[in-house]
N, CA, C and O of each residue as an XYZ file, in Angstrom:
380
protein
N       0.876     -1.108     -0.162
C       0.161      0.035      0.068
C       0.804      1.239      0.029
O       1.738      1.351      0.823
N       0.542      2.245     -0.736
C       1.176      3.576     -0.957
C       0.804      4.422      0.306
O      -0.372      4.540      0.650
N       1.772      4.972      0.947
C       1.690      5.877      2.059
C       2.428      7.232      1.981
O       3.412      7.294      1.244
N       2.041      8.320      2.677
C       2.617      9.558      2.561
C       3.027     10.054      4.003
O       2.235     10.174      4.938
N       4.323     10.315      4.044
C       4.656     10.585      5.452
C       4.401     12.024      6.124
O       4.123     12.949      5.360
N       4.468     12.234      7.297
C       3.918     13.464      7.717
C       4.679     14.710      7.080
O       4.087     15.750      6.794
N       6.039     14.515      6.883
C       6.833     15.549      6.145
C       6.321     15.919      4.837
O       6.007     17.072      4.542
N       6.242     14.895      4.040
C       5.575     14.998      2.777
C       4.334     15.723      2.795
O       4.161     16.647      2.000
N       3.452     15.390      3.629
C       2.143     16.129      3.771
C       2.245     17.371      3.933
O       1.501     18.118      3.297
N       3.246     17.903      4.876
C       3.468     19.148      5.090
C       3.924     20.045      3.904
O       3.569     21.210      3.721
N       4.796     19.290      3.106
C       5.306     19.990      1.872
C       4.363     20.100      0.821
O       4.415     21.067      0.060
N       3.457     19.165      0.689
C       2.293     19.344     -0.345
C       1.315     20.349      0.019
O       0.737     20.989     -0.860
N       1.062     20.553      1.393
C       0.164     21.525      1.922
C       0.724     22.774      1.465
O      -0.024     23.558      0.881
N       2.027     23.091      1.663
C       2.661     24.220      1.296
C       2.557     24.756     -0.023
O       2.247     25.891     -0.386
N       2.934     23.530     -0.812
C       2.604     23.731     -2.411
C       1.342     24.279     -2.587
O       1.276     25.441     -2.988
N       0.293     23.631     -2.353
C      -0.984     23.928     -2.645
C      -1.488     25.409     -2.139
O      -2.326     26.071     -2.751
N      -0.780     25.863     -0.807
C      -1.139     27.066     -0.132
C      -0.549     28.219     -1.328
O      -1.087     29.313     -1.500
N       0.376     27.847     -1.921
C       1.085     29.022     -2.829
C       0.296     29.108     -4.034
O       0.560     30.085     -4.734
N      -0.627     28.315     -4.463
C      -1.242     28.336     -5.644
C      -2.589     29.330     -5.640
O      -3.117     29.627     -4.568
N      -3.059     29.776     -6.801
C      -4.220     30.465     -6.905
C      -5.295     29.795     -7.406
O      -6.243     30.382     -7.929
N      -5.201     28.255     -7.252
C      -6.234     27.365     -7.479
C      -7.536     27.434     -6.779
O      -7.578     28.070     -5.726
N      -8.657     26.831     -7.251
C      -9.806     26.794     -6.501
C      -9.790     25.701     -5.389
O      -8.946     24.806     -5.362
N     -10.823     25.849     -4.444
C     -10.818     24.642     -3.411
C     -10.987     23.454     -4.126
O     -11.740     23.355     -5.095
N     -10.229     22.448     -3.620
C     -10.511     21.137     -4.253
C      -9.379     20.744     -4.958
O      -9.281     19.560     -5.281
N      -8.470     21.575     -5.264
C      -7.395     21.366     -6.221
C      -6.525     20.447     -5.509
O      -6.296     20.612     -4.311
N      -6.009     19.456     -6.198
C      -5.148     18.380     -5.588
C      -4.009     18.342     -6.430
O      -3.850     19.057     -7.420
N      -3.061     17.311     -5.919
C      -1.841     16.953     -6.631
C      -2.037     15.694     -7.090
O      -2.500     14.847     -6.326
N      -1.651     15.320     -8.666
C      -1.843     13.934     -9.070
C      -0.425     13.654     -9.354
O       0.385     14.473     -9.789
N      -0.166     12.209     -9.018
C       1.051     11.551     -8.982
C       0.929     10.548     -9.970
O      -0.009      9.752     -9.919
N       1.893     10.498    -10.981
C       1.711      9.607    -12.065
C       3.096      9.179    -12.522
O       4.030      9.894    -12.156
N       3.375      8.058    -13.308
C       4.591      7.655    -13.874
C       5.258      8.724    -15.052
O       4.658      9.178    -16.026
N       6.374      8.925    -14.743
C       6.897      9.756    -15.921
C       7.932      8.889    -16.757
O       9.008      8.497    -16.304
N       7.576      8.702    -17.723
C       7.932      7.792    -18.814
C       9.461      8.038    -19.192
O      10.186      7.144    -19.629
N       9.809      9.162    -19.005
C      11.118      9.702    -19.444
C      12.358      9.245    -18.785
O      13.501      9.387    -19.220
N      11.969      8.640    -17.607
C      12.994      8.373    -16.823
C      13.561      6.839    -17.095
O      12.842      5.869    -16.856
N      14.827      6.703    -17.584
C      15.257      5.288    -17.936
C      15.330      4.458    -16.655
O      15.452      4.964    -15.539
N      15.243      3.131    -16.897
C      15.334      2.310    -15.847
C      14.306      2.159    -15.067
O      13.264      1.771    -15.595
N      14.327      2.431    -13.578
C      13.264      2.259    -12.580
C      12.284      3.571    -13.086
O      12.706      4.568    -13.671
N      10.821      3.291    -12.691
C       9.868      4.189    -13.190
C      10.197      5.677    -12.197
O      10.473      5.661    -10.997
N      10.097      6.702    -12.927
C       9.979      8.018    -12.302
C       8.736      8.471    -12.048
O       7.772      7.975    -12.631
N       8.621      9.320    -11.283
C       7.090      9.886    -10.907
C       7.041     11.523    -11.152
O       8.067     12.195    -11.038
N       6.162     11.927    -11.391
C       5.783     13.347    -11.635
C       4.470     13.697    -10.945
O       3.399     13.121    -11.135
N       4.725     14.861    -10.002
C       3.460     15.430     -9.758
C       3.124     16.570    -10.188
O       4.032     17.380    -10.371
N       1.591     17.007    -10.503
C       1.127     17.961    -11.116
C      -0.001     18.448    -10.434
O      -0.725     17.676     -9.806
N      -0.246     19.790    -10.504
C      -1.570     20.249     -9.785
C      -2.847     20.127    -10.542
O      -2.894     20.532    -11.703
N      -3.730     19.677    -10.053
C      -4.932     19.305    -11.007
C      -6.339     19.982    -10.107
O      -6.347     20.091     -8.881
N      -7.244     20.305    -10.826
C      -8.244     20.659    -10.238
C      -9.356     19.537     -9.929
O     -10.316     19.690     -9.174
N      -9.120     18.682    -10.470
C     -10.046     17.443    -10.255
C      -9.238     16.209    -10.765
O      -8.394     16.368    -11.646
N      -9.487     14.968    -10.218
C      -8.987     13.972    -10.672
C      -9.462     13.442    -12.213
O     -10.432     13.919    -12.802
N      -8.679     12.466    -12.704
C      -8.765     12.156    -14.035
C      -9.660     10.816    -13.767
O      -9.424     10.076    -12.811
N     -10.576     10.606    -14.584
C     -11.305      9.390    -14.420
C     -10.208      8.135    -14.283
O      -9.200      7.987    -14.974
N     -10.670      7.290    -13.224
C      -9.734      6.258    -12.963
C      -8.649      6.366    -11.719
O      -8.111      5.423    -11.139
N      -8.489      7.686    -11.489
C      -7.442      8.019    -10.366
C      -8.080      7.439     -9.090
O      -9.279      7.442     -8.810
N      -7.148      6.984     -8.433
C      -7.353      6.742     -6.881
C      -7.008      7.730     -6.028
O      -6.075      8.494     -6.275
N      -7.755      7.802     -4.916
C      -7.359      9.298     -4.086
C      -6.459      8.457     -2.861
O      -6.934      7.563     -2.161
N      -5.249      8.899     -2.798
C      -4.168      8.407     -1.706
C      -4.283      9.315     -0.583
O      -3.820      8.892      0.476
N      -4.769     10.403     -0.584
C      -4.854     11.222      0.509
C      -5.898     12.381      0.508
O      -5.981     13.046     -0.525
N      -6.642     12.664      1.486
C      -7.711     13.386      1.582
C      -7.420     14.867      1.915
O      -8.147     15.757      1.475
N      -6.267     15.140      2.758
C      -5.770     16.436      3.154
C      -4.207     16.518      3.274
O      -3.562     16.063      4.219
N      -3.729     17.119      2.257
C      -4.099     17.417      1.064
C      -4.477     16.373      0.062
O      -4.039     15.223      0.120
N      -5.296     16.799     -0.851
C      -5.947     15.779     -1.914
C      -4.556     15.305     -2.813
O      -3.791     16.077     -3.393
N      -4.469     13.968     -2.762
C      -3.403     13.280     -3.607
C      -4.085     12.351     -4.499
O      -4.648     11.377     -4.000
N      -4.105     12.568     -5.990
C      -4.682     11.406     -6.535
C      -3.459     10.555     -7.301
O      -2.390     11.093     -7.591
N      -3.722      9.349     -7.549
C      -2.711      8.544     -7.998
C      -3.252      7.934     -9.443
O      -4.272      7.247     -9.486
N      -2.451      8.259    -10.650
C      -3.049      7.759    -11.865
C      -3.075      6.434    -11.992
O      -2.331      5.758    -11.281
N      -3.908      5.850    -12.891
C      -3.847      4.207    -12.783
C      -2.681      3.586    -13.222
O      -2.394      2.493    -12.735
N      -1.969      4.088    -14.049
C      -0.615      3.407    -14.422
C       0.494      3.641    -13.296
O       1.504      2.942    -13.379
N       0.409      4.425    -12.405
C       1.217      4.453    -11.294
C       0.765      3.518    -10.040
O       1.603      3.223     -9.188
N      -0.479      3.094     -9.951
C      -0.589      2.338     -8.831
C       0.039      1.244     -8.504
O       0.356      1.084     -7.326
N       0.380      0.163     -9.578
C       1.118     -0.988     -9.410
C       2.584     -0.512     -9.112
O       3.220     -1.201     -8.314
N       3.156      0.520     -9.630
C       4.484      0.932     -9.195
C       4.629      1.550     -7.859
O       5.714      1.496     -7.279
N       3.707      2.074     -7.391
C       3.747      2.791     -6.242
C       3.249      1.712     -5.031
O       3.244      2.102     -3.864
N       2.887      0.520     -5.330
C       2.679     -0.519     -4.210
C       3.766     -0.761     -3.184
O       4.822     -1.170     -3.666
N       3.731     -0.589     -1.809
C       4.816     -0.672     -1.169
C       5.829      0.421     -1.205
O       7.007      0.170     -0.954
N       5.434      1.596     -1.499
C       6.130      2.737     -1.627
C       5.710      3.635     -0.657
O       4.627      3.479     -0.093
N       6.602      4.744     -0.352
C       6.351      6.042      0.518
C       6.662      6.882     -0.351
O       7.524      6.743     -1.219
N       5.719      8.142     -0.096
C       6.345      9.622     -0.654
C       6.693     10.401      0.500
O       5.879     10.773      1.345
N       8.044     10.661      0.516
C       8.681     11.428      1.689
C       9.509     12.635      1.296
O       9.897     12.681      0.129
N       9.792     13.508      2.031
C      10.487     14.439      1.880
C      11.483     14.826      2.800
O      11.436     14.378      3.945
N      12.640     15.827      2.350
C      13.928     15.833      3.438
C      13.358     16.767      4.460
O      13.724     16.620      5.626
N      12.502     17.712      4.158
C      12.204     18.619      5.021
C      11.010     19.655      4.668
O      10.715     19.724      3.474
N      10.394     20.353      5.447
C       9.371     21.379      5.193
C      10.074     22.509      4.395
O      11.183     23.011      4.577
N       9.049     22.794      3.385
C       9.379     24.081      2.557
C      10.185     23.863      1.251
O      10.530     24.800      0.531
N      10.463     22.558      0.995
C      11.249     22.319     -0.181
C      10.625     21.271     -0.958
O      10.910     20.110     -0.666
N       9.782     21.511     -1.944
C       8.912     20.769     -2.713
C       9.957     19.921     -3.736
O       9.561     18.882     -4.263
N      11.233     20.405     -3.962
C      12.060     19.583     -4.724
C      12.738     18.301     -3.982
O      13.419     17.449     -4.552
N      12.407     18.335     -2.573
C      12.945     17.146     -1.878
C      11.887     16.055     -1.651
O      12.006     15.113     -0.867
N      10.811     16.319     -2.465
C       9.975     14.984     -2.416
C      10.567     13.939     -3.251
O      11.225     14.053     -4.285
N      10.147     12.732     -2.500
C      10.835     11.646     -3.198
C       9.935     10.295     -2.995
O       9.323     10.226     -1.929
N       9.819      9.363     -3.797
C       9.359      7.914     -3.503
C      10.286      7.067     -3.252
O      11.225      6.978     -4.042
N      10.231      6.247     -2.085
C      11.193      5.413     -1.568
C      10.469      3.997     -1.158
O       9.337      4.141     -0.696
N      10.903      2.800     -1.248
C      10.692      1.745     -0.568
C      10.181      1.885      0.697
O      10.726      2.723      1.416
N       9.219      1.231      1.150
C       8.708      1.119      2.339
C       9.661      0.379      3.277
O       9.991     -0.729      2.853
N      10.166      0.730      4.429
C      10.879     -0.256      5.154
C      10.324     -1.433      5.795
O       9.208     -1.433      6.314
N      11.061     -2.388      5.765
C      10.269     -3.728      6.100
C       9.975     -3.939      7.765
O       9.371     -4.935      8.164
């Protein structure tokens, strides 16, 4: 199961707070096919989920694209620290 750490939640909330998007705007996590080797991931701001997206978190809203669901199984969205959206990363869940 895909999880999001408290640190990553804080970073995502900060990102959304900086936008001029309407209420209900969320972040969509999808596979980035341009990354060679292991799958890379991309976060984008969206005003609504795409049909088939799964909701990974409600506050903030995080949607997972259907193609990313399998690749994110047993993964964690984490961040190095607050205030740095570039520190977001997907890592394997510790056993």
